[in-house]
N, C-alpha and C positions, 0 to 999 in steps of 0.2 A: 180400267177394265174395257172401256168402249174401244180403245185403239187395238187392244189385243183381240177382242171379239171380232172386230172388222178384219184384222189380219187373218184370224182363223177362218173366217167366212171366205176370204179370197183364196186362202190355201186350200180350203175344201173344194172350191170350184176347180182349182188347178189339179188337185189329186183325182177328182172324178172325171175331168174332161180330157186329160192328157195321158198318154201311155205310161204305164209303170216302168216297164223294161222293154228293150228290144233284144230278142234272142236270135242269133244267126248261127245256123249249123248246116253244113253240107249244101250251101247255096240257098237255103230257105231262110226267110226273114219273117219273124213273128212279133207283133206288138199287141199289147192288150191294156185296156183301161180297166178301172174297177168295175164299171158298169158291164163291160164285156165279160169280165171274169164271173160276175154274178149270172149273166145270161148263159154262159158256157156251162156253169154248174147246173143250171136248170135243164138245158138241152141234154146234158149227159145223164139225167135222171137222178139228180141229188136235190130233191125239193127242200129237205131240211137244211142242207148246206147253203142252198140259195137263200132261204129265209134268214138264216143266221148272218150270212154275209151282208145281205141287204139291210137288216136291222142294225147290226153293230158298226158297219162301215159307212152307210149312207143315211138311213132314216134317223137313228138316235143322235148322231152328231149334228145333222142338219136341223132337226127340231130343237135341240139344245141351243145351237147358235141363234136360230131364229127367235126363240123365246128370250135368250139373253139380250139380243138387240132390242126386242120388244120392251124389255125392262130398262135397259141402259140408256137408250136414246131419250126417252122422256125424262128420266132422272137427271141427265145432263142438262136438260132444258128447264129443270126445277119444277117439273110437274110429276104427279103420281101416275104411273102407267095404269091403264084400265086392267082390272083383274090381277093386280099385283100379287096378292096372297096365293091364289090358285096357281099362278105361273111359277112362283117360287117353289111351291110344293112339287109341281111337275118337274122342275129342274132338279130338285133333290132326288126324285125317283129315277130320272133318266140317266144320271151320272154313271151308275154301274153298267148300263147297257151299251155304252160306246166302248169299243175295243180297238181303237185306231192304233194305240201304241203296241198292242200284241201283233196286229197285222204288220206294222212297220218292222218289228223284230223278225217275223216270218219272211217278209220280203228280203230283208238283209241276209238271212240264212240261205234262202233260195238263190240269191245272186251269187253268193260265195260257192255254194254247191254246184250250181250250173256252170260256173266259170271254168270248171275242169272239163266239161263236155262240149261247150259251145262258147261263142263270143257273146257276152252279156253286157249291154249298155244300159245303165239306169236312165230312166226318162224323167220328164218334168213331173210326172205323177208321183214318183218317189220323193222328189223334192217337196212337192205339195204336202204329202203325208208327213214328212219330217217336220215341216213348219207347223202343220196342223197339230201334230203331237206336242211340240214345244208350247204352242199357244194354249192348247187345252190344259196342259200341265200347269202353265202359269195361271190360268183362270181358276184352276182348282184350289190354289193356295190363297186366293183373295178371301177376305172376310165377308161372308154373305150377310152377317149381322150389320155391316156398314150399309148395305143396300136397304135393309129394313129401316135403319135409322134415317137414312136420306129420304126414303119414301114417306116416313112419318113427318118429316120437316117440309115436304113438298106440298103444294096446294093442289 
């Protein structure tokens, strides 16, 4: 789990820090990162969309990955992480709030639809989201009970 959580954290950094797509039409070239998309939604007067985008694409996955690493690193070192039980409860509550896979689907549809109107090149951000989606899906199938058992055995 630790290797996948680290992979997800790196992929999250790529997905947030690099452009999702580059759209070229009539000599104009436009690139946008997830952060810029959130900022544009805010500037355009969509505060609810801004909040939903920020929470589901940035905050919830980042908090979940941070808490997972908080738990997994000490467990790999055979020690019980501080605040293990509350962190596990928070992880359980956070899971439905991340919507990275829905966003990936939306980006894919947008790329296909925009392909008829302009030249669309997927960027490293889309690659990061794809890897993040696969990593989060992999983490979701792990047995959380195993973490509890390992924490009970740890000193």
